[in-house]
Backbone bond lengths (Angstrom), bond angles and torsions (degrees), N, CA, C in turn:
res aa  C-N    CA-C-N  psi(-1)  N-CA   C-N-CA  omega(-1)  CA-C   N-CA-C  phi
1 M - - - 1.469 - - 1.530 109.26 -
2 D 1.321 116.68 137.05 1.463 120.74 179.49 1.520 110.76 -62.59
3 R 1.332 116.40 147.76 1.452 121.57 176.16 1.527 109.92 -81.31
4 F 1.325 115.15 149.51 1.454 119.52 174.20 1.518 108.93 -66.30
5 E 1.321 116.12 133.43 1.461 121.93 178.64 1.526 108.88 -121.06
6 P 1.343 117.79 122.29 1.459 118.93 175.65 1.526 111.22 -54.72
7 Y 1.311 115.53 132.32 1.457 124.41 -179.43 1.526 112.74 65.38
8 G 1.326 114.49 21.29 1.451 119.85 167.57 1.524 109.78 -83.17
9 P 1.334 118.10 -177.50 1.473 120.80 -176.42 1.519 113.95 -55.96
10 S 1.338 117.76 -45.36 1.461 119.23 -177.26 1.530 111.53 -66.79
11 H 1.323 117.66 -34.66 1.464 121.02 178.46 1.523 110.19 -63.79
12 W 1.314 117.73 -46.16 1.458 120.71 179.59 1.529 111.29 -64.62
13 V 1.326 116.85 -40.09 1.466 119.75 178.52 1.513 110.84 -60.63
14 L 1.330 116.72 -44.32 1.460 119.92 -178.50 1.522 111.75 -67.55
15 M 1.322 118.43 -38.90 1.464 119.76 178.88 1.522 111.00 -64.77
16 V 1.329 117.06 -40.72 1.467 120.20 176.66 1.525 110.36 -64.95
17 L 1.341 116.81 -41.10 1.462 120.80 -179.46 1.527 111.21 -63.27
18 I 1.317 117.48 -39.78 1.463 120.82 179.97 1.523 110.63 -63.31
19 V 1.327 116.97 -45.95 1.465 120.43 -179.14 1.525 110.48 -69.31
20 A 1.338 116.56 -48.30 1.460 120.24 -177.99 1.524 111.23 -64.07
21 G 1.326 116.43 -40.81 1.458 120.03 179.10 1.519 112.12 -62.54
22 S 1.326 116.75 -38.83 1.462 120.22 178.02 1.519 110.74 -62.49
23 V 1.327 116.15 -45.53 1.469 120.76 -179.78 1.526 110.64 -63.37
24 I 1.323 117.03 -43.59 1.466 120.80 -178.53 1.525 110.99 -65.72
25 L 1.338 117.04 -42.78 1.459 120.28 178.50 1.528 111.68 -60.00
26 V 1.324 115.83 -44.22 1.458 120.13 179.20 1.526 110.40 -63.62
27 A 1.329 116.84 -42.84 1.460 120.25 -179.92 1.527 111.44 -64.33
28 L 1.324 116.96 -42.07 1.462 120.22 -179.73 1.526 112.34 -69.44
29 G 1.343 115.54 -32.17 1.453 118.95 -176.16 1.512 114.69 -79.83
30 R 1.330 117.22 -22.01 1.458 120.20 -179.13 1.532 110.39 -62.67
31 G 1.306 115.66 134.17 1.461 119.37 176.67 1.509 114.50 90.28
32 L 1.332 118.59 -2.94 1.457 119.94 177.38 1.525 109.89 -69.27
33 H 1.314 116.50 139.72 1.460 118.84 175.99 1.529 109.52 -76.54
34 E 1.326 116.84 168.85 1.462 122.46 -169.55 1.524 112.52 -57.34
35 Q 1.315 118.29 -45.58 1.461 120.58 -177.79 1.521 111.47 -66.09
36 A 1.331 116.53 -41.46 1.460 119.99 178.28 1.523 110.68 -65.65
37 L 1.324 116.05 -38.21 1.461 120.64 179.50 1.521 110.49 -63.47
38 E 1.312 116.78 -41.52 1.464 120.09 178.06 1.528 110.64 -63.26
39 R 1.317 117.45 -40.91 1.467 120.27 178.29 1.516 111.07 -64.22
40 W 1.310 116.86 -42.22 1.467 120.99 178.19 1.521 110.23 -60.21
41 C 1.322 116.68 -46.56 1.466 120.35 -177.79 1.515 111.08 -62.15
42 R 1.308 116.98 -44.31 1.461 119.64 -177.69 1.527 111.38 -71.51
43 A 1.322 116.46 -35.41 1.462 118.92 175.10 1.529 110.51 -65.02
44 F 1.321 116.24 -39.43 1.464 121.52 178.47 1.533 109.61 -63.75
45 A 1.340 117.11 -42.06 1.462 120.89 177.75 1.524 110.81 -60.49
46 V 1.323 116.95 -40.88 1.468 121.03 178.68 1.526 110.35 -64.70
47 V 1.330 117.27 -38.63 1.463 120.90 177.46 1.529 110.57 -62.56
48 V 1.331 116.55 -44.82 1.472 120.84 179.50 1.522 110.16 -59.79
49 L 1.329 116.79 -47.65 1.458 120.30 179.38 1.527 111.54 -67.83
50 G 1.329 116.34 -40.77 1.456 120.64 -178.83 1.519 112.90 -64.09
51 F 1.316 116.66 -29.38 1.466 120.34 177.02 1.523 111.43 -79.77
52 N 1.322 116.87 -45.95 1.463 120.74 -168.82 1.521 115.17 -86.64
53 V 1.336 117.81 -37.31 1.468 119.34 -175.99 1.530 112.12 -63.05
54 P 1.341 120.30 -46.41 1.468 118.41 177.13 1.536 112.94 -60.52
55 L 1.324 117.40 -36.56 1.463 119.74 178.44 1.524 110.93 -68.10
56 L 1.338 116.69 -37.99 1.451 119.68 175.95 1.523 110.73 -63.03
57 A 1.336 116.86 -44.35 1.467 120.78 177.72 1.528 110.76 -60.81
58 F 1.325 116.23 -39.44 1.464 121.06 178.11 1.526 110.74 -61.40
59 R 1.328 117.16 -42.84 1.472 121.37 -178.91 1.527 112.00 -66.15
60 L 1.331 116.88 -26.44 1.462 120.82 -177.98 1.528 112.84 -88.31
61 M 1.339 117.24 -4.68 1.466 120.49 178.44 1.528 110.08 -67.82
62 P 1.344 117.60 149.82 1.469 120.64 -176.49 1.525 114.37 -52.51
63 G 1.308 117.63 -39.26 1.457 119.61 -178.08 1.513 114.58 -72.22
64 E 1.332 117.00 -18.63 1.459 121.98 -178.00 1.519 113.16 -109.37
65 W 1.328 116.93 -11.92 1.462 121.38 -171.75 1.521 112.50 -60.74
66 N 1.318 115.18 130.44 1.460 122.72 174.65 1.526 106.15 -150.43
67 V 1.322 117.04 115.85 1.456 120.13 -173.61 1.522 111.84 -59.21
68 A 1.319 117.23 -25.59 1.468 120.51 -177.63 1.523 112.89 -80.56
69 E 1.352 117.88 -14.71 1.456 119.47 -173.11 1.521 114.75 -133.59
70 S 1.325 117.93 -22.55 1.461 120.31 -168.72 1.527 114.44 -83.95
71 L 1.317 118.13 -25.71 1.455 120.28 -176.65 1.530 110.93 -75.72
72 P 1.314 117.91 142.16 1.478 120.83 -178.67 1.529 111.31 -83.36
73 L 1.344 115.38 67.83 1.459 120.47 -174.13 1.525 113.91 -114.72
74 H 1.320 117.79 -10.08 1.460 119.09 173.31 1.529 108.86 -69.43
75 L 1.323 116.66 155.97 1.472 119.29 178.43 1.524 111.87 -61.32
76 C 1.331 116.96 -30.68 1.461 118.50 179.07 1.530 110.79 -66.35
77 D 1.354 116.66 -30.09 1.465 119.80 175.22 1.521 110.24 -69.79
78 L 1.322 116.46 -46.01 1.459 119.58 177.60 1.527 110.80 -63.25
79 A 1.337 116.46 -32.12 1.465 119.93 -177.14 1.520 111.47 -65.07
80 W 1.340 118.51 -40.19 1.473 117.49 -179.73 1.529 110.86 -71.29
81 M 1.326 117.08 -31.42 1.464 119.16 175.55 1.532 110.67 -66.08
82 V 1.326 115.76 -43.99 1.464 120.66 177.95 1.527 110.26 -64.92
83 A 1.338 117.00 -36.13 1.467 120.12 178.67 1.523 110.91 -60.91
84 A 1.330 116.86 -45.34 1.467 119.97 178.80 1.523 111.05 -63.18
85 W 1.325 116.55 -41.45 1.470 122.06 178.16 1.529 110.74 -62.32
86 A 1.322 116.12 -46.57 1.464 120.18 -178.56 1.515 111.68 -65.94
87 L 1.324 117.55 -41.39 1.458 120.76 -179.93 1.521 111.30 -65.63
88 W 1.316 117.17 -40.14 1.475 120.18 -176.37 1.522 111.39 -72.06
89 T 1.341 116.70 -39.45 1.464 120.04 -173.70 1.518 114.31 -100.56
90 R 1.334 117.38 -25.20 1.463 123.74 -174.58 1.536 111.15 53.76
91 R 1.316 114.96 42.77 1.455 120.93 179.19 1.521 110.61 -99.59
92 A 1.335 115.18 160.95 1.456 120.65 -170.55 1.520 113.60 -71.88
93 T 1.326 117.47 -40.61 1.467 119.12 -174.71 1.520 112.41 -65.23
94 P 1.345 120.43 -52.18 1.463 118.23 177.29 1.526 112.48 -63.62
95 H 1.345 116.55 -32.73 1.462 117.42 177.56 1.516 111.38 -64.71
96 A 1.338 117.73 -40.00 1.460 120.07 179.37 1.525 110.66 -60.27
97 L 1.328 116.99 -46.99 1.465 120.39 178.20 1.527 110.34 -60.15
98 L 1.321 116.89 -45.34 1.459 120.96 -179.82 1.521 111.29 -64.35
99 Y 1.316 116.96 -41.30 1.469 121.41 -179.31 1.523 110.81 -60.33
100 F 1.336 116.53 -49.58 1.465 118.95 -176.44 1.526 111.90 -74.93
101 W 1.319 117.79 -44.54 1.463 119.55 179.01 1.529 111.14 -68.85
102 G 1.339 115.27 -42.50 1.461 118.85 -173.41 1.509 114.22 -74.03
103 L 1.346 117.67 -28.65 1.456 119.84 -175.48 1.526 113.93 -104.25
104 T 1.344 117.26 -0.97 1.472 119.25 175.75 1.530 111.53 -126.82
105 L 1.324 117.85 -52.95 1.461 120.13 -175.63 1.528 112.42 -77.08
106 T 1.341 116.37 -41.87 1.464 119.05 179.43 1.527 112.15 -62.96
107 P 1.348 120.27 -43.43 1.466 118.82 175.98 1.524 113.65 -58.84
108 Q 1.351 118.14 -32.28 1.460 119.41 175.94 1.521 110.93 -62.04
109 A 1.351 115.65 -41.46 1.465 119.79 178.84 1.525 111.46 -65.66
110 I 1.317 116.22 -28.24 1.465 120.15 179.25 1.522 111.20 -78.81
111 I 1.323 116.47 -39.01 1.465 120.69 -178.69 1.517 111.16 -72.68
112 T 1.337 117.01 -38.98 1.477 121.41 178.45 1.522 108.19 -125.79
113 P 1.333 118.32 72.63 1.467 121.56 -172.70 1.526 113.00 -68.09
114 A 1.346 115.12 130.22 1.469 121.21 174.35 1.521 107.25 -91.01
115 L 1.322 115.26 70.30 1.462 121.41 -174.94 1.517 109.34 -128.06
116 D 1.326 116.39 105.40 1.457 122.34 175.52 1.519 107.20 -107.85
117 A 1.324 115.81 86.75 1.464 120.79 -172.19 1.522 109.59 -156.03
118 P 1.328 116.44 163.65 1.470 119.03 171.73 1.517 111.22 -61.84
119 D 1.314 115.47 158.68 1.463 121.46 -179.72 1.523 110.34 -75.52
120 F 1.328 116.40 -178.56 1.457 123.35 177.51 1.534 109.46 -52.91
121 P 1.347 118.40 136.79 1.475 129.65 10.48 1.530 114.01 -104.85
122 H 1.308 118.67 30.73 1.462 120.56 -179.56 1.531 110.16 -58.47
123 V 1.344 116.43 145.69 1.457 121.18 -175.86 1.525 111.97 -60.16
124 N 1.335 118.62 -35.41 1.464 120.37 179.16 1.526 111.53 -64.60
125 F 1.316 115.69 -39.60 1.462 121.13 177.93 1.522 110.43 -65.03
126 V 1.333 116.41 -49.40 1.464 121.28 -178.37 1.523 110.64 -62.01
127 E 1.334 116.67 -42.32 1.464 120.34 -179.61 1.527 111.02 -63.48
128 F 1.316 117.23 -49.30 1.462 121.29 -176.69 1.524 110.99 -60.23
129 W 1.318 116.67 -51.84 1.455 118.95 -174.04 1.521 112.58 -76.60
130 G 1.334 117.63 -36.93 1.455 119.30 177.82 1.516 112.16 -63.53
131 Q 1.319 115.90 -40.37 1.456 120.83 179.24 1.525 111.63 -61.44
132 H 1.312 116.70 -49.13 1.467 120.43 -178.33 1.528 112.01 -69.70
133 L 1.307 116.25 -38.40 1.466 120.54 178.91 1.526 110.99 -60.24
134 L 1.334 117.20 -47.42 1.460 120.57 -177.16 1.518 111.82 -65.96
135 V 1.322 117.45 -35.55 1.464 120.82 179.17 1.530 110.48 -63.68
136 I 1.319 117.20 -46.62 1.460 120.54 -179.15 1.526 110.73 -66.97
137 W 1.324 117.13 -42.08 1.463 119.77 178.17 1.531 110.76 -61.56
138 A 1.317 117.06 -41.50 1.463 120.26 -179.97 1.526 111.19 -64.60
139 A 1.330 116.47 -43.31 1.466 120.03 178.91 1.524 110.80 -61.08
140 A 1.324 116.85 -43.95 1.468 120.73 179.60 1.527 110.97 -64.65
141 F 1.316 116.93 -42.68 1.467 120.92 -177.01 1.525 111.08 -64.92
142 L 1.332 117.06 -46.13 1.456 119.96 -177.53 1.531 112.19 -68.73
143 T 1.325 116.12 -31.31 1.466 119.26 -177.17 1.523 111.91 -82.12
144 W 1.325 116.87 -47.05 1.472 119.45 -171.67 1.525 114.62 -102.08
145 V 1.331 117.41 -5.98 1.466 119.81 174.27 1.532 110.43 -112.50
146 V 1.329 115.98 -55.53 1.464 119.77 -179.45 1.523 110.60 -68.97
147 G 1.338 116.37 -32.81 1.457 119.82 177.14 1.516 114.71 93.14
148 L 1.345 117.54 16.08 1.463 119.55 173.92 1.517 108.98 -71.16
149 R 1.322 116.27 140.82 1.458 120.79 -174.43 1.533 110.47 -126.52
150 P 1.324 117.31 141.41 1.466 119.26 174.47 1.520 110.66 -69.56
151 T 1.320 116.18 147.13 1.458 122.88 177.33 1.526 108.15 -127.22
152 W 1.324 116.11 168.51 1.463 118.55 177.08 1.518 111.19 -67.08
153 R 1.305 117.41 -30.64 1.467 119.75 173.80 1.529 110.32 -62.19
154 G 1.346 115.52 -46.86 1.449 119.49 177.69 1.520 112.57 -63.02
155 Y 1.332 116.02 -34.34 1.469 121.13 176.99 1.515 110.50 -58.95
156 W 1.342 116.73 -51.60 1.459 119.73 -176.57 1.521 112.11 -69.76
157 I 1.316 117.47 -34.60 1.468 119.37 174.32 1.522 109.82 -61.46
158 S 1.330 117.23 -44.23 1.464 121.23 -178.66 1.522 111.58 -65.09
159 V 1.335 116.83 -40.98 1.461 120.09 176.53 1.525 110.09 -61.75
160 G 1.337 117.01 -46.21 1.454 120.63 -179.07 1.518 112.98 -62.74
161 V 1.332 116.26 -44.34 1.472 120.17 179.34 1.529 110.31 -63.92
162 T 1.326 116.95 -41.93 1.460 120.54 -178.02 1.526 111.59 -66.70
163 V 1.332 117.07 -42.14 1.468 120.28 177.78 1.525 110.34 -64.76
164 A 1.328 117.42 -42.62 1.470 120.97 178.77 1.519 110.75 -61.59
165 W 1.347 116.14 -42.95 1.465 119.75 176.33 1.528 111.02 -60.58
166 G 1.335 117.40 -45.17 1.462 120.85 -179.29 1.518 112.07 -60.62
167 L 1.329 117.75 -42.83 1.459 121.00 178.78 1.528 110.91 -65.56
168 A 1.341 116.02 -40.50 1.461 119.79 177.86 1.526 111.05 -62.83
169 M 1.328 116.51 -39.13 1.461 119.83 179.51 1.530 111.74 -68.83
170 L 1.320 118.00 -34.87 1.460 120.26 175.51 1.521 110.70 -59.37
171 V 1.325 116.16 -44.15 1.470 120.18 179.29 1.525 110.41 -67.57
172 F 1.338 116.82 -47.64 1.462 120.08 -178.22 1.526 111.20 -61.97
173 N 1.333 116.77 -44.89 1.461 120.18 -179.65 1.522 111.66 -60.75
174 E 1.320 116.33 -38.18 1.464 120.46 179.69 1.522 110.99 -64.98
175 V 1.314 115.99 -40.05 1.463 120.87 -178.33 1.527 111.37 -75.10
176 A 1.345 115.67 -43.29 1.471 120.15 -172.12 1.521 113.55 -93.82
177 G 1.335 117.68 -8.84 1.462 119.75 -177.85 1.513 112.80 70.77
178 T 1.334 116.74 34.80 1.458 122.06 -178.31 1.530 109.67 -114.06
179 N 1.330 115.61 -173.64 1.464 119.53 179.07 1.529 110.48 -144.68
180 Y 1.323 116.23 47.78 1.462 119.80 178.56 1.524 110.20 -64.27
181 G 1.337 114.16 136.32 1.451 120.69 -179.73 1.507 114.35 75.72
182 F 1.340 116.82 -0.25 1.472 122.20 -177.47 1.529 111.12 53.87
183 V 1.350 114.97 34.56 1.461 118.62 178.82 1.533 112.01 -90.26
184 S 1.336 116.72 -14.86 1.458 120.04 179.73 1.518 112.53 -97.22
185 S 1.310 116.82 -22.46 1.462 122.46 172.84 1.519 107.67 -165.03
186 K 1.323 116.80 161.98 1.463 120.87 -178.48 1.526 110.68 -72.87
187 P 1.341 117.30 154.45 1.467 119.41 173.58 1.526 110.54 -65.17
188 E 1.316 115.85 156.53 1.461 120.14 -179.28 1.519 112.00 -69.82
189 N 1.335 116.95 -30.44 1.462 119.43 -179.92 1.531 109.97 -77.48
190 P 1.334 118.37 154.31 1.473 120.62 176.47 1.522 110.28 -59.38
191 S 1.339 116.37 140.39 1.459 121.02 179.41 1.518 109.16 -155.53
192 L 1.332 115.96 173.80 1.463 120.63 178.21 1.529 111.83 -62.46
193 L 1.316 116.80 -23.47 1.461 119.68 179.03 1.524 112.09 -62.53
194 D 1.328 116.85 -23.37 1.470 120.22 179.71 1.525 111.56 -65.28
195 L 1.324 116.67 -19.32 1.468 121.03 -179.83 1.527 112.60 -91.83
196 M 1.324 116.97 0.89 1.463 120.22 -170.62 1.519 114.14 -111.61
197 G 1.314 118.22 14.78 1.454 120.41 177.53 1.508 112.51 88.53
198 G 1.323 115.41 -176.40 1.452 121.03 -179.02 1.515 112.35 -85.71
199 W 1.341 114.75 -179.05 1.461 120.16 178.39 1.519 108.75 -79.19
200 P 1.334 121.81 137.93 1.477 126.20 1.02 1.524 113.66 -94.75
201 T 1.348 116.62 11.15 1.468 119.59 -176.59 1.518 111.81 -57.40
202 Y 1.347 116.41 -40.41 1.461 117.99 -175.50 1.519 111.82 -65.39
203 L 1.335 117.91 -24.95 1.460 119.81 177.68 1.532 111.01 -68.02
204 A 1.341 116.13 -43.14 1.463 119.88 178.58 1.521 111.15 -66.72
205 V 1.338 116.78 -41.63 1.463 120.43 179.09 1.521 109.92 -65.59
206 E 1.323 117.00 -42.77 1.470 121.18 179.31 1.524 110.55 -60.55
207 L 1.334 117.00 -41.08 1.462 120.23 178.95 1.523 111.00 -64.66
208 A 1.329 116.81 -45.53 1.470 120.18 -179.08 1.524 111.10 -64.06
209 V 1.327 117.35 -45.44 1.465 121.45 179.56 1.525 110.11 -64.66
210 G 1.329 116.07 -42.12 1.457 119.76 -179.45 1.517 112.53 -63.87
211 M 1.331 116.54 -43.26 1.465 119.34 179.13 1.521 111.17 -64.63
212 A 1.320 116.72 -38.39 1.461 119.56 178.24 1.528 110.98 -65.61
213 A 1.336 116.33 -43.81 1.464 120.41 179.58 1.523 110.87 -64.04
214 W 1.317 116.91 -42.56 1.461 119.90 178.76 1.526 111.59 -64.96
215 A 1.323 117.14 -37.34 1.464 120.23 177.07 1.528 110.51 -62.43
216 L 1.336 115.99 -41.42 1.466 119.77 178.43 1.525 111.62 -65.53
217 L 1.332 116.78 -30.78 1.461 120.82 178.42 1.529 112.02 -80.00
218 T 1.312 116.70 -14.98 1.463 121.16 179.28 1.522 111.48 -93.14
219 W 1.308 116.37 -40.13 1.458 121.50 -172.17 1.529 114.67 -54.65
220 P 1.341 120.17 -46.06 1.479 118.16 -177.74 1.524 113.39 -59.92
221 W 1.334 117.45 -30.48 1.459 119.94 -178.50 1.523 112.66 -80.46
222 T 1.326 117.05 -18.47 1.468 120.14 -170.72 1.529 113.68 -115.32
223 R 1.310 118.13 -1.79 1.469 119.10 -171.99 1.536 111.65 -69.60
224 S 1.341 117.93 -25.31 1.469 119.54 -179.14 1.521 112.05 -96.56
225 R 1.336 115.57 -40.91 1.458 118.80 179.45 1.512 108.42 -161.36
226 E 1.297 115.99 156.28 1.462 123.19 177.41 1.516 108.62 -93.47
227 P 1.335 120.00 112.00 1.463 120.28 -178.97 1.518 111.66 -63.08
228 V 1.314 115.91 149.26 1.440 120.89 175.82 1.507 107.65 -96.76
229 T 1.357 116.74 116.83 1.455 121.35 -179.25 1.501 109.87 -133.41
230 A 1.300 115.91 161.72 1.467 120.59 179.32 1.515 109.59 -69.27
231 P 1.326 118.32 145.39 1.465 120.96 179.39 1.516 111.37 -71.24
């Protein structure tokens, strides 16, 4: 089976599908009445779980187990869990996490994928791209169809959760000899982290750049008024 090649045919197809799918979902969702919207959200949550949970169980099986790869500790793993939570409840806190992770960090993984695996239809390929695709689609749907909006409260919660996760991963990686979240060393594939210096400098630069980007993504929604949403 051919290996996945960044910016090869399958990569371009998936990037187009992610963007086009987001636009189509938003277009189809506009105008839905409240009850239909709730059904769509819950069905979408079931799809997210139905795709990811069996793959997670597969990774934890004895024949597939690898402490460096099998645990759902990357932010992209947390993102699909948050996506299901946000879709099912339509609450502000999970939406904030999904909005910032799904619209900034997930696109980085798509543009510079850390995927050393055979191409489609290998399970590693399907898992990587399906996971990221669903996260971005969910973020777009909840923001531009359901109408959930990021707030400065959600911004600071997301920053705090992300920093806490990063610190936890530093400790776990040190103990387990892993590199979840690429907080202990950079990924082997080229990425934006290559422009941010060595370890641990790139962590501080990544945090500063990320907070600035998230602030820019929050400001347009909050400059006129702060929406009132459930915590």
